[in-house]
C-alpha positions, -999 to 999 in steps of 0.1 A, spaced: -3 4 -1 18 32 -4 24 53 24 39 90 26 49 100 64 57 129 75 83 135 98 82 170 120 111 180 147 92 202 169 107 231 187 94 214 226 89 185 244 61 171 248 53 140 275 40 119 251 57 81 238 47 56 215 21 59 190 -18 66 182 -43 59 155 -72 85 150 -98 86 119 -91 113 88 -121 122 91 -117 129 128 -88 152 126 -87 167 100 -117 194 94 -105 217 69 -90 214 33 -107 172 29 -89 154 3 -116 139 -6 -97 98 -13 -88 98 24 -116 101 40 -127 69 64 -90 62 69 -67 65 95 -36 77 105 -10 73 130 12 96 149 43 88 163 65 108 193 102 100 192 125 115 218 150 132 200 185 150 216 188 185 216 226 198 226 231 233 245 195 234 251 211 254 286 230 246 306 217 221 331 227 184 333 199 173 323 190 150 293 188 181 270 161 163 245 123 173 219 101 155 203 100 142 166 63 135 156 62 109 128 24 114 114 20 81 89 -9 77 62 -13 51 38 -38 41 14 -48 14 -15 -53 36 -40 -19 61 -50 -19 95 -55 -17 132 -77 9 151 -62 -14 180 -57 -34 153 -33 1 147 -17 14 184 -13 -19 195 6 -20 162 32 15 168 35 9 207 46 -25 216 47 -36 184 68 -4 182 87 -2 218 98 -42 209 112 -35 171 135 3 189 148 -14 219 160 -47 196 171 -15 178 188 -12 207 210 -36 218 214 -50 187 233 -18 182 253 -23 221 271 -58 204 272 -42 182 294 -12 193 313 -20 233 314 23 232 303 36 263 287 69 253 281 97 221 284 123 228 266 115 258 243 73 273 245 53 253 227 27 267 207 18 262 185 23 262 140 24 278 111 21 272 75 63 283 71 71 259 95 63 230 80 69 244 48 106 248 62 114 221 85 89 188 79 103 159 59 75 145 32 86 113 21 66 86 -2 70 51 2 103 61 19 111 83 -10 119 117 -1 102 143 -21 108 168 0 116 204 -22 133 233 0 138 264 8 162 283 28 131 310 36 96 312 28 105 354 19 135 370 29 145 407 28 185 419 18 181 451 12 184 484 39 153 499 39 153 529 24 162 569 42 122 573 50 116 538 66 147 545 86 146 580 98 103 568 104 127 537 129 146 562 143 115 586 156 96 554 169 130 543 190 133 577 209 98 585 210 92 615 188 61 603 173 37 570 189 40 539 182 11 526 159 -8 510 176 -32 492 157 -5 488 128 12 469 154 -15 451 170 -22 440 131 13 427 130 12 406 159 -21 392 144 -2 381 108 25 363 132 -6 346 151 -18 333 115 17 319 108 25 303 138 -20 282 140 -31 308 167 -59 314 145 -88 330 171 -55 353 188 -55 359 153 -84 374 147 -89 390 182 -60 409 173 -68 414 144 -104 432 159 -86 447 181 -60 472 153 -96 477 140 -112 492 174 -85 509 180 -78 525 150 -113 537 156 -119 550 189 -80 568 179 -102 584 155 -135 592 165 -125 610 198 -97 633 182 -128 645 157 -147 649 190 -118 668 214 -113 689 176 -143 696 178 -139 708 219 -158 681 236 -152 670 267 -139 640 285 -165 634 303 -188 638 271 -162 610 249 -160 589 279 -195 565 265 -182 567 233 -147 547 244 -163 523 268 -191 509 236 -181 479 221 -170 477 186 -204 463 175 -222 487 184 -197 513 175 -198 507 142 -240 501 146 -238 542 154 -259 559 125 -249 583 95 -239 620 103 -238 614 142 -203 632 149 -194 594 169 -200 581 138 -165 565 114 -186 567 86 -191 604 82 -160 611 85 -150 585 56 -185 584 35 -170 596 -6 -132 582 7 -122 549 -21 -133 521 -7 -143 535 33 -179 515 21 -172 480 12 -137 479 37 -160 494 66 -190 467 61 -165 440 58 -156 446 87 -193 447 104 -210 425 84 -176 400 89 -146 401 113 -173 417 145 -194 385 147 -169 366 138 -145 384 163 -183 377 189 -181 342 184 -142 331 198 -145 360 229 -174 352 234 -183 319 229 -149 305 226 -151 294 194 -121 278 176 -120 294 145 -98 282 115 -68 292 95 -94 304 68 -112 327 90 -84 344 109 -70 346 70 -95 367 64 -97 383 94 -66 397 91 -68 409 52 -102 424 62 -84 444 93 -55 451 65 -74 470 41 -99 486 63 -64 505 82 -53 511 51 -75 533 42 -88 546 76 -48 559 76 -58 597 74 -44 623 98 -72 635 122 
């Protein structure tokens, strides 16, 4: 029977041994491959020596996870790639989530955290019937040229407190990082926070410019993201009041109100475990919104 095996060296240690069999349909809920429905997956946990993690006398080890699947018929190259990159990422993150739910551990020979697509692309070994089919590149994104002069000046201003840090942009950057690490609910919360912060900063700035008192502004600041987005246009507390006619704003505003906000509420209030596509969409919505709502107050 054709065999696919994906091996990943984790940058931490899981106190798991031996192997476990799980149903493909139970553990792979995203990007399912129809011909793999009904198959079993074997997940094996191996101890791997790790040198020079620290100077202690403890045995230094980390965990290697091997994911093996046998099929009755050979798979196409596209299906093999989809299983190795998308399905195995989901399996590994399910393993990590289940482990943390069991133990509550966040550190063991490294920080225990979920993985991202780039981890699989850069570090996983992929074998089909024992043959290495992995095309490996040194990185998925690399920029070696220096920052342009205007960016160098901007960097210096942030470093020396001449400019206030663009906190909404930093929240969005953290959302992108969480997306890459496979922390999808967190990515959604951070993306929504980036949007809410920018809306609040802009509207509060306009209210202050129009001589609103701190006491009059305070109730607006305490409103939820959904509440701020429901304020009718022409009300000075509505962002729409200031951006009507700006190219792209109407669609970006609608996406935040109708897509990002309900998803954020599901995560924050109902404990919804979002998937990769939902987190990716949330980050995209927030990014497009911040590009448009980036005018000075």
